[in-house]
C-alpha positions as a Markdown table, in Angstrom:
| # | Residue | x | y | z |
|---|---|---|---|---|
| 1 | Unk | -11.1 | 32.1 | -12.2 |
| 2 | Unk | -10.0 | 29.5 | -9.5 |
| 3 | Unk | -6.9 | 27.3 | -10.3 |
| 4 | Unk | -6.5 | 23.4 | -8.4 |
| 5 | Unk | -4.6 | 23.6 | -5.4 |
| 6 | Unk | -0.8 | 22.9 | -5.7 |
| 7 | Unk | 0.5 | 20.6 | -2.9 |
| 8 | Unk | 4.0 | 20.1 | -4.2 |
| 9 | Unk | 6.4 | 22.9 | -5.4 |
| 10 | Unk | 6.6 | 23.1 | -9.0 |
| 11 | Unk | 10.5 | 23.8 | -8.8 |
| 12 | Unk | 12.0 | 21.4 | -6.4 |
| 13 | Unk | 8.8 | 19.0 | -6.1 |
| 14 | Unk | 8.6 | 19.8 | -1.8 |
| 15 | Unk | 5.6 | 20.0 | 0.1 |
| 16 | Unk | 4.1 | 23.5 | -0.4 |
| 17 | Unk | 2.2 | 25.4 | 2.8 |
| 18 | Unk | -0.2 | 27.3 | 2.5 |
| 19 | Unk | 0.3 | 30.6 | 4.0 |
| 20 | Unk | -2.6 | 32.7 | 3.5 |
| 21 | Unk | -6.5 | 32.7 | 3.3 |
| 22 | Unk | -8.2 | 35.7 | 1.6 |
| 23 | Unk | -11.7 | 36.1 | 2.3 |
| 24 | Unk | -13.7 | 36.5 | -1.4 |
| 25 | Unk | -16.4 | 38.7 | 0.3 |
| 26 | Unk | -14.7 | 41.1 | 2.5 |
| 27 | Unk | -11.6 | 41.1 | 1.4 |
| 28 | Unk | -10.0 | 40.3 | 5.0 |
| 29 | Unk | -7.2 | 38.6 | 4.9 |
| 30 | Unk | -5.0 | 36.1 | 7.4 |
| 31 | Unk | -1.8 | 35.1 | 7.0 |
| 32 | Unk | -0.2 | 32.5 | 9.3 |
| 33 | Unk | 0.8 | 28.5 | 8.2 |
| 34 | Unk | -1.9 | 26.5 | 8.1 |
| 35 | Unk | -1.6 | 22.6 | 7.5 |
| 36 | Unk | -3.4 | 20.7 | 4.5 |
| 37 | Unk | -5.4 | 17.4 | 5.0 |
| 38 | Unk | -3.7 | 14.1 | 4.8 |
| 39 | Unk | -6.2 | 13.8 | 1.4 |
| 40 | Unk | -4.7 | 17.1 | 0.0 |
| 41 | Unk | -1.8 | 15.1 | -0.9 |
| 42 | Unk | -3.2 | 12.6 | -3.1 |
| 43 | Unk | -3.9 | 13.1 | -6.8 |
| 44 | Unk | -6.4 | 14.0 | -8.9 |
| 45 | Unk | -7.1 | 10.7 | -9.8 |
| 46 | Unk | -7.0 | 9.4 | -6.5 |
| 47 | Unk | -9.5 | 11.9 | -5.3 |
| 48 | Unk | -11.6 | 10.9 | -8.1 |
| 49 | Unk | -11.6 | 7.4 | -7.3 |
| 50 | Unk | -12.5 | 8.5 | -3.0 |
| 51 | Unk | -15.2 | 10.5 | -4.5 |
| 52 | Unk | -17.0 | 7.5 | -6.4 |
| 53 | Unk | -16.0 | 4.8 | -3.5 |
| 54 | Unk | -17.9 | 7.7 | -1.1 |
| 55 | Unk | -20.5 | 7.9 | -4.0 |
| 56 | Unk | -21.1 | 4.4 | -3.8 |
| 57 | Unk | -20.8 | 4.3 | -0.1 |
| 58 | Unk | -18.1 | 2.0 | 0.3 |
| 59 | Unk | -19.6 | -0.9 | -2.0 |
| 60 | Unk | -16.7 | -2.2 | -4.3 |
| 61 | Unk | -19.0 | -4.4 | -6.4 |
| 62 | Unk | -20.6 | -0.5 | -7.5 |
| 63 | Unk | -17.2 | 1.3 | -7.8 |
| 64 | Unk | -16.7 | -1.8 | -10.6 |
| 65 | Unk | -19.9 | -0.6 | -12.4 |
| 66 | Unk | -19.0 | 2.8 | -11.7 |
| 67 | Unk | -15.5 | 2.7 | -13.2 |
| 68 | Unk | -15.3 | -0.6 | -14.8 |
| 69 | Unk | -12.7 | -2.1 | -13.3 |
| 70 | Unk | -12.5 | -5.1 | -11.5 |
| 71 | Unk | -12.7 | -5.9 | -8.2 |
| 72 | Unk | -8.4 | -6.7 | -7.9 |
| 73 | Unk | -8.6 | -3.1 | -9.5 |
| 74 | Unk | -11.0 | -1.6 | -7.1 |
| 75 | Unk | -8.4 | -3.5 | -4.1 |
| 76 | Unk | -5.6 | -2.3 | -5.3 |
| 77 | Unk | -6.4 | 1.4 | -5.8 |
| 78 | Unk | -8.0 | 1.7 | -2.7 |
| 79 | Unk | -4.3 | 0.4 | -0.9 |
| 80 | Unk | -2.7 | 3.0 | -2.9 |
| 81 | Unk | -4.7 | 5.6 | -1.9 |
| 82 | Unk | -4.5 | 3.9 | 1.7 |
| 83 | Unk | -0.6 | 4.2 | 1.6 |
| 84 | Unk | -0.6 | 7.7 | -0.1 |
| 85 | Unk | -2.5 | 9.2 | 3.3 |
| 86 | Unk | 0.5 | 7.7 | 5.1 |
| 87 | Unk | -1.3 | 4.4 | 6.6 |
| 88 | Unk | 1.2 | 1.5 | 6.3 |
| 89 | Unk | -0.3 | -2.2 | 5.6 |
| 90 | Unk | -0.9 | -3.3 | 9.3 |
| 91 | Unk | 1.5 | -6.1 | 9.4 |
| 92 | Unk | -1.8 | -8.2 | 11.6 |
| 93 | Unk | -3.6 | -8.0 | 7.7 |
| 94 | Unk | -0.5 | -9.4 | 6.1 |
| 95 | Unk | -0.3 | -12.4 | 8.6 |
| 96 | Unk | -3.9 | -12.9 | 8.4 |
| 97 | Unk | -4.2 | -13.4 | 4.6 |
| 98 | Unk | -0.9 | -15.8 | 5.1 |
| 99 | Unk | -3.1 | -17.9 | 7.9 |
| 100 | Unk | -6.1 | -18.6 | 5.5 |
| 101 | Unk | -4.2 | -19.4 | 2.6 |
| 102 | Unk | -2.1 | -21.7 | 5.1 |
| 103 | Unk | -5.8 | -23.5 | 6.4 |
| 104 | Unk | -7.2 | -23.5 | 2.7 |
| 105 | Unk | -4.2 | -25.3 | 1.2 |
| 106 | Unk | -4.8 | -27.8 | 4.1 |
| 107 | Unk | -1.6 | -26.9 | 6.0 |
| 108 | Unk | -2.9 | -26.6 | 9.5 |
| 109 | Unk | -6.5 | -27.1 | 11.2 |
| 110 | Unk | -9.4 | -24.8 | 12.1 |
| 111 | Unk | -8.2 | -24.8 | 15.0 |
| 112 | Unk | -4.3 | -23.7 | 14.2 |
| 113 | Unk | -5.3 | -20.9 | 12.1 |
| 114 | Unk | -7.6 | -20.0 | 15.1 |
| 115 | Unk | -4.7 | -20.1 | 17.6 |
| 116 | Unk | -2.4 | -17.9 | 15.0 |
| 117 | Unk | -5.0 | -14.9 | 14.7 |
| 118 | Unk | -5.5 | -14.9 | 18.3 |
| 119 | Unk | -2.0 | -14.6 | 18.9 |
| 120 | Unk | -1.7 | -11.7 | 16.3 |
| 121 | Unk | -4.3 | -9.7 | 18.0 |
């Protein structure tokens, strides 16, 4: 019987390291310190979302249907996973949405928006 891989220590909640691999066929054992992938740090719920997202080939509308959740919830889960993988929200994405909001509100002209967006690149 196999169990899901633990990535954090059940005693102190720190990250675990894989130190032993064994072949189930010939029983060859390899001992060393092996790194886990970034995906291994995600929760089961997050991994299920990633699988669903990939199965839907990144189509957010399909993910909405498959999971029965709204567009903002899909985006929030996706952002949570991106951050969980160690990537921070890029400053340019934040400023881009701010510029778009200003443009939609009529606070700036399209030419000003283009200049502001080019400045952030």
